[in-house]
Backbone as a printed PyTorch tensor [residue, N CA C, xyz], in Angstrom:
tensor([[[174.7510,  -8.1810,  39.9040],
         [173.5730,  -7.9500,  39.0460],
         [173.7910,  -8.6070,  37.9300]],

        [[172.9460,  -8.9430,  37.3330],
         [172.9100,  -9.8900,  35.8440],
         [172.8070,  -9.5250,  34.3770]],

        [[172.6110,  -9.8470,  33.3420],
         [172.5260,  -9.2430,  32.0370],
         [171.5280,  -8.6200,  32.1030]],

        [[170.3390,  -9.2800,  32.1510],
         [168.6290,  -8.2270,  32.9030],
         [168.9630,  -6.8110,  33.5580]],

        [[169.5840,  -6.9510,  34.1380],
         [169.1960,  -5.5010,  35.6420],
         [169.9990,  -4.6880,  34.8020]],

        [[171.4540,  -4.6890,  34.1160],
         [172.4290,  -3.7810,  33.0590],
         [170.9950,  -3.6090,  32.1770]],

        [[170.6310,  -4.7970,  31.3590],
         [169.9390,  -3.5040,  30.3540],
         [168.5150,  -2.3780,  30.2960]],

        [[168.3420,  -3.1990,  31.2790],
         [167.0180,  -2.4730,  31.9480],
         [167.5370,  -1.3570,  32.6350]],

        [[168.7140,  -0.5380,  33.0830],
         [169.3670,   0.2210,  33.5030],
         [170.0110,   0.7210,  32.3530]],

        [[170.2610,   0.8870,  31.4210],
         [170.4130,   1.7700,  30.4350],
         [169.8510,   1.3450,  29.1720]],

        [[168.9230,   0.8070,  28.8310],
         [167.0640,   1.4780,  28.5560],
         [166.6680,   2.6350,  29.0470]],

        [[166.8850,   1.9780,  30.0160],
         [165.5080,   3.3610,  31.1900],
         [166.1210,   5.3630,  30.5320]],

        [[167.7340,   5.4660,  30.2720],
         [168.0590,   6.6510,  30.4320],
         [167.6670,   7.3840,  29.2950]],

        [[167.7770,   5.4140,  28.2110],
         [168.3790,   5.8510,  27.0140],
         [166.7030,   5.5550,  25.7250]],

        [[165.5720,   5.2990,  26.4810],
         [164.9970,   5.4310,  26.1490],
         [163.6310,   6.6500,  26.4590]],

        [[164.3210,   7.4640,  27.4830],
         [164.4950,   9.8130,  27.3300],
         [164.7280,  10.1430,  26.3770]],

        [[165.8480,  10.1130,  25.4730],
         [166.6530,  11.0200,  24.6130],
         [165.9140,   9.9840,  24.0810]],

        [[165.3100,   9.1300,  23.7830],
         [164.9220,   8.7790,  21.8970],
         [163.7660,   9.0740,  21.9140]],

        [[162.7970,   9.3010,  23.0400],
         [161.1610,   9.9580,  23.5690],
         [161.9910,  11.3410,  23.0060]],

        [[162.9580,  11.6620,  23.3210],
         [162.7910,  13.4510,  23.1860],
         [163.1920,  13.8810,  21.6210]],

        [[163.9790,  12.6840,  20.9640],
         [164.1080,  12.6430,  19.8750],
         [163.0050,  12.9890,  18.6940]],

        [[162.3950,  11.8550,  19.6700],
         [161.2330,  11.8750,  18.7060],
         [160.2770,  12.7490,  18.6180]],

        [[160.0770,  13.4570,  19.6960],
         [159.0400,  14.5040,  19.8500],
         [159.8320,  15.8650,  19.2180]],

        [[160.9890,  15.4760,  18.6450],
         [161.5710,  17.4790,  18.8960],
         [160.9380,  17.3090,  17.0010]],

        [[161.1800,  16.2920,  16.1810],
         [160.4630,  15.7270,  15.0720],
         [159.3920,  16.3610,  14.8390]],

        [[158.4240,  16.3690,  16.1100],
         [157.3320,  16.4980,  15.0200],
         [156.4380,  16.1500,  16.4220]],

        [[154.8600,  16.8900,  17.2680],
         [154.0930,  16.3760,  17.6340],
         [153.7490,  15.0550,  18.0980]],

        [[153.1580,  14.2470,  18.9020],
         [153.4280,  12.8690,  19.2340],
         [152.6850,  12.8720,  19.6660]],

        [[151.2140,  11.5430,  19.7330],
         [150.7450,  11.6630,  20.6740],
         [151.7110,  10.1950,  21.7180]],

        [[151.2370,  10.1700,  22.2390],
         [151.7230,   8.8560,  23.6870],
         [151.8100,   7.3970,  22.8420]],

        [[150.1630,   6.7800,  22.5770],
         [150.7910,   5.5490,  22.0580],
         [151.2170,   5.6890,  20.8700]],

        [[151.4440,   6.4130,  20.1020],
         [152.7780,   6.4060,  18.2310],
         [153.4390,   5.9110,  19.3370]],

        [[154.3240,   6.9840,  20.2480],
         [155.6750,   6.8810,  20.6230],
         [155.8210,   5.3710,  20.7380]],

        [[155.0760,   4.7140,  21.2460],
         [154.7950,   3.4750,  22.0450],
         [155.2420,   2.3960,  20.5660]],

        [[154.0500,   2.5910,  19.8540],
         [154.0440,   2.2490,  17.8100],
         [155.1390,   2.1400,  17.9290]],

        [[156.4280,   3.1390,  17.7800],
         [157.9610,   3.4350,  16.8990],
         [159.0600,   2.9940,  17.8600]],

        [[158.8000,   3.1160,  18.9960],
         [159.3890,   1.6790,  19.7510],
         [159.7890,   1.2540,  19.4850]],

        [[158.5140,  -0.0830,  19.5010],
         [158.0650,  -1.2660,  18.9410],
         [159.2480,  -1.4590,  17.3460]],

        [[158.7800,  -1.0040,  16.9080],
         [159.9550,  -1.1120,  15.1160],
         [161.4840,  -1.3170,  15.9530]],

        [[162.2800,  -1.0660,  17.0900],
         [163.0200,  -1.5120,  17.4550],
         [163.1660,  -2.3870,  18.9300]],

        [[163.1520,  -3.5820,  18.3830],
         [162.9900,  -4.6840,  19.5910],
         [163.7080,  -4.1800,  20.6800]],

        [[164.8250,  -3.3640,  20.8990],
         [166.4030,  -3.0520,  22.0410],
         [165.0230,  -2.1460,  22.5740]],

        [[163.9910,  -1.2840,  23.1010],
         [163.8610,  -0.3080,  22.5180],
         [162.1150,  -0.2360,  22.8380]],

        [[161.4060,  -1.2190,  22.7830],
         [160.1080,  -0.9600,  23.0520],
         [159.6680,  -1.5210,  24.7800]],

        [[158.4870,  -0.4890,  24.8770],
         [158.5620,  -0.2770,  26.4760],
         [157.2780,  -0.1320,  26.1100]],

        [[156.3890,  -0.7760,  27.2300],
         [154.9190,  -0.5250,  27.5430],
         [154.4820,   0.4320,  28.2990]],

        [[153.2450,   0.9670,  28.4780],
         [152.5810,   2.1200,  28.4720],
         [152.7490,   1.9020,  30.4130]],

        [[153.5290,   1.1490,  30.6480],
         [153.6250,   1.4130,  32.1920],
         [155.1410,   1.7200,  32.6690]],

        [[155.2940,   2.4620,  31.7190],
         [156.8950,   2.6640,  30.8960],
         [156.8630,   4.4580,  30.7660]],

        [[155.8620,   4.0910,  29.4630],
         [156.2080,   5.4240,  28.5640],
         [155.4340,   6.7330,  29.3660]],

        [[154.0050,   6.3900,  29.8250],
         [153.5070,   7.1400,  30.2350],
         [154.1420,   8.3640,  31.8150]],

        [[154.9980,   6.9130,  32.7110],
         [155.2090,   8.2330,  33.7130],
         [156.7570,   8.8780,  33.4100]],

        [[157.1130,   7.9220,  32.2020],
         [158.0700,   8.7930,  31.4180],
         [157.4960,  10.6200,  31.1070]],

        [[156.4470,  10.3800,  30.3960],
         [155.8340,  11.4630,  29.5230],
         [155.9170,  12.8380,  31.4470]],

        [[154.6630,  11.5930,  31.8250],
         [154.6850,  12.9590,  32.7900],
         [155.4740,  13.2720,  33.4950]],

        [[156.9780,  12.8280,  34.1100],
         [158.3740,  13.1420,  34.7340],
         [158.5620,  14.8550,  33.4310]],

        [[158.9540,  14.2250,  32.6980],
         [159.0670,  15.0320,  31.4210],
         [158.8650,  16.3240,  30.9090]],

        [[157.0420,  16.1220,  31.4450],
         [155.6810,  17.6240,  31.9330],
         [156.4990,  18.4390,  32.5810]],

        [[156.1660,  17.3120,  34.3060],
         [156.3400,  18.6160,  34.7960],
         [157.8960,  18.8080,  34.8940]],

        [[158.6450,  18.6510,  34.9490],
         [160.2520,  19.2150,  34.6090],
         [160.4300,  20.2680,  33.7320]],

        [[158.9830,  19.8870,  32.5210],
         [159.0140,  21.5090,  31.1150],
         [159.8540,  20.8240,  29.8920]],

        [[160.2490,  19.7760,  30.2380],
         [161.1430,  19.4430,  28.9980],
         [160.3060,  19.0990,  27.8380]],

        [[158.9590,  19.2550,  27.9970],
         [157.9350,  19.0110,  26.6240],
         [156.6830,  19.6310,  27.7410]],

        [[155.8880,  19.8510,  25.8070],
         [154.0460,  20.1010,  27.1400],
         [153.5190,  19.7090,  26.1400]],

        [[152.3430,  19.3440,  26.2610],
         [151.1130,  18.7540,  25.5160],
         [149.6790,  19.6590,  25.1950]],

        [[148.9400,  18.9510,  24.4680],
         [147.6990,  19.5360,  23.7880],
         [146.9530,  18.5490,  23.5460]],

        [[145.7890,  18.5410,  23.5880],
         [144.3580,  17.2930,  22.9570],
         [144.0770,  18.0390,  22.1440]],

        [[143.4600,  16.9410,  20.9130],
         [143.6840,  17.6010,  19.7840],
         [142.3830,  16.1490,  19.4650]],

        [[141.7820,  16.3930,  18.3960],
         [140.7380,  15.5880,  17.8780],
         [141.1330,  14.7100,  16.9330]],

        [[140.1080,  13.3870,  16.7890],
         [140.9690,  12.0380,  16.4040],
         [140.5710,  12.1350,  15.1830]],

        [[139.7430,  12.0420,  14.4570],
         [139.6170,  11.6730,  12.8460],
         [138.3270,  10.3660,  13.4620]],

        [[137.8640,  10.2780,  12.6200],
         [136.8450,   9.3070,  12.4510],
         [136.0620,   8.3750,  14.0210]],

        [[135.6200,   9.7880,  14.4740],
         [135.0890,  10.0190,  15.2600],
         [135.6850,   8.9480,  17.2750]],

        [[137.3830,   8.9970,  16.8190],
         [137.6860,   7.9980,  17.7580],
         [137.9630,   9.6260,  18.7430]],

        [[138.2760,   8.7470,  20.6360],
         [138.5520,  10.0880,  21.1350],
         [139.4210,  10.9750,  21.0070]],

        [[139.8200,  12.5820,  21.6180],
         [140.7820,  12.8360,  21.5540],
         [142.2330,  12.6500,  21.9150]],

        [[143.4310,  12.1970,  21.0500],
         [144.7190,  12.0650,  22.2160],
         [145.5150,  13.3600,  22.1080]],

        [[146.0840,  12.8410,  23.3410],
         [146.7200,  13.8890,  24.2200],
         [148.6230,  14.1320,  22.6400]],

        [[149.0210,  15.0780,  22.4280],
         [150.2130,  15.4280,  22.0000],
         [151.1090,  15.6880,  22.5310]],

        [[152.5500,  15.6750,  22.7270],
         [153.6420,  15.8420,  23.0570],
         [153.9680,  17.1470,  22.4170]],

        [[155.1920,  17.9600,  22.6250],
         [155.2260,  18.3740,  22.0670],
         [157.5380,  18.7580,  22.9890]],

        [[157.6080,  19.3080,  22.0810],
         [159.6170,  19.5900,  22.7810],
         [160.1500,  21.0850,  23.1410]],

        [[159.8320,  21.6050,  24.3290],
         [159.6380,  22.8930,  24.3350],
         [161.3600,  23.2830,  24.8430]],

        [[161.5100,  24.8610,  24.4710],
         [162.4010,  25.9730,  24.2710],
         [163.7790,  24.7710,  25.0510]],

        [[163.1970,  25.1910,  26.4440],
         [164.1030,  24.1900,  28.5030],
         [164.3760,  21.7480,  27.1770]],

        [[163.5690,  21.9170,  26.4400],
         [163.2250,  20.5140,  26.2890],
         [164.5780,  20.5140,  26.0410]],

        [[164.5320,  21.3240,  24.3770],
         [165.5770,  21.0800,  23.1040],
         [167.0300,  21.8900,  23.9800]],

        [[167.3090,  22.6100,  24.8510],
         [168.9650,  22.5400,  25.7980],
         [168.7370,  21.1460,  26.1650]],

        [[168.2170,  20.3360,  26.6780],
         [168.3930,  19.2180,  27.4160],
         [168.8230,  18.2320,  26.9430]],

        [[168.0370,  17.9390,  25.5830],
         [168.3430,  17.4120,  24.1890],
         [169.7570,  17.6540,  23.6090]],

        [[169.7240,  19.3050,  23.7040],
         [170.9830,  18.7100,  23.0480],
         [172.3300,  18.5340,  24.1850]],

        [[172.3910,  19.4650,  25.4770],
         [173.3040,  18.5580,  26.2880],
         [173.3860,  16.6800,  26.3740]],

        [[172.3470,  16.3580,  26.2940],
         [172.0340,  14.8950,  26.0980],
         [172.4510,  14.2000,  25.0520]],

        [[171.7980,  15.1610,  23.6590],
         [173.0230,  14.6320,  22.4320],
         [174.8820,  14.5850,  22.9810]],

        [[175.3920,  16.0130,  23.1930],
         [176.7260,  16.1870,  23.4070],
         [176.8940,  14.1990,  25.0450]],

        [[176.0790,  14.3360,  25.4480],
         [177.1690,  13.1920,  26.3880],
         [177.3430,  12.2080,  25.6340]],

        [[175.8620,  11.9360,  24.5330],
         [175.8910,  10.4580,  24.4330],
         [177.2220,   9.6190,  23.0770]],

        [[177.4130,  11.2890,  22.8840],
         [178.2710,  11.1450,  22.0090],
         [179.3370,  11.5300,  22.2490]],

        [[179.5540,  12.0140,  23.4290],
         [181.1460,  11.6140,  24.6520],
         [181.2980,  10.0950,  24.5480]],

        [[179.9400,   9.6920,  25.2390],
         [180.3760,   8.3770,  25.8030],
         [180.2390,   6.7920,  24.0670]],

        [[180.3870,   7.2550,  23.8560],
         [180.2390,   6.6530,  22.5030],
         [181.1720,   6.9700,  22.2380]],

        [[182.4570,   7.6560,  21.7990],
         [183.7560,   7.6500,  21.6190],
         [184.3820,   7.4130,  22.5690]],

        [[184.2120,   7.2760,  23.5690],
         [185.2700,   6.7360,  24.6710],
         [184.5830,   5.1470,  24.4570]],

        [[183.6950,   4.7030,  24.3970],
         [183.2250,   3.6150,  24.9220],
         [184.4990,   3.0490,  23.3190]],

        [[183.8950,   3.6050,  22.0880],
         [184.8090,   2.9790,  20.9320],
         [186.3900,   3.6470,  21.4700]],

        [[186.6490,   4.1550,  22.2700],
         [188.2110,   4.3710,  22.3840],
         [188.6810,   2.7960,  23.2250]],

        [[187.8460,   2.8610,  24.1240],
         [187.7280,   1.2330,  25.2930],
         [188.1960,   0.7110,  24.3070]],

        [[187.0940,   0.0300,  23.0730],
         [187.1610,  -0.7630,  22.3030],
         [188.5760,  -0.8800,  21.3190]],

        [[189.3990,  -0.1970,  21.7880],
         [190.3280,   0.3730,  20.2350],
         [190.2620,   0.6000,  18.8570]],

        [[188.4240,   1.0260,  19.2670],
         [187.7580,   1.7070,  17.3170],
         [188.1530,   2.4190,  17.1170]]])
């Protein structure tokens, strides 16, 4: 495995975590998620990564969606919000994330 493969594998799980964190803060539409992630180059992802992830989270009932009219005559947007099941999943992910960071810091000697 090369560095790019390793980075890709880490990014995949981290993206799901970050998307749920964003959706927990407020209902958000897909393109807005992409734009927010672009603020952090290490997390930036394209539509062909984000939308399948959102569909899977919907299927697993961690998030729900609804359509909302846009301002200025733009087409309606599909907004995503976190479900109670998603809140539980995110809490578990957060705990695992903290344990992972703690272990890594211990291994590093910090």
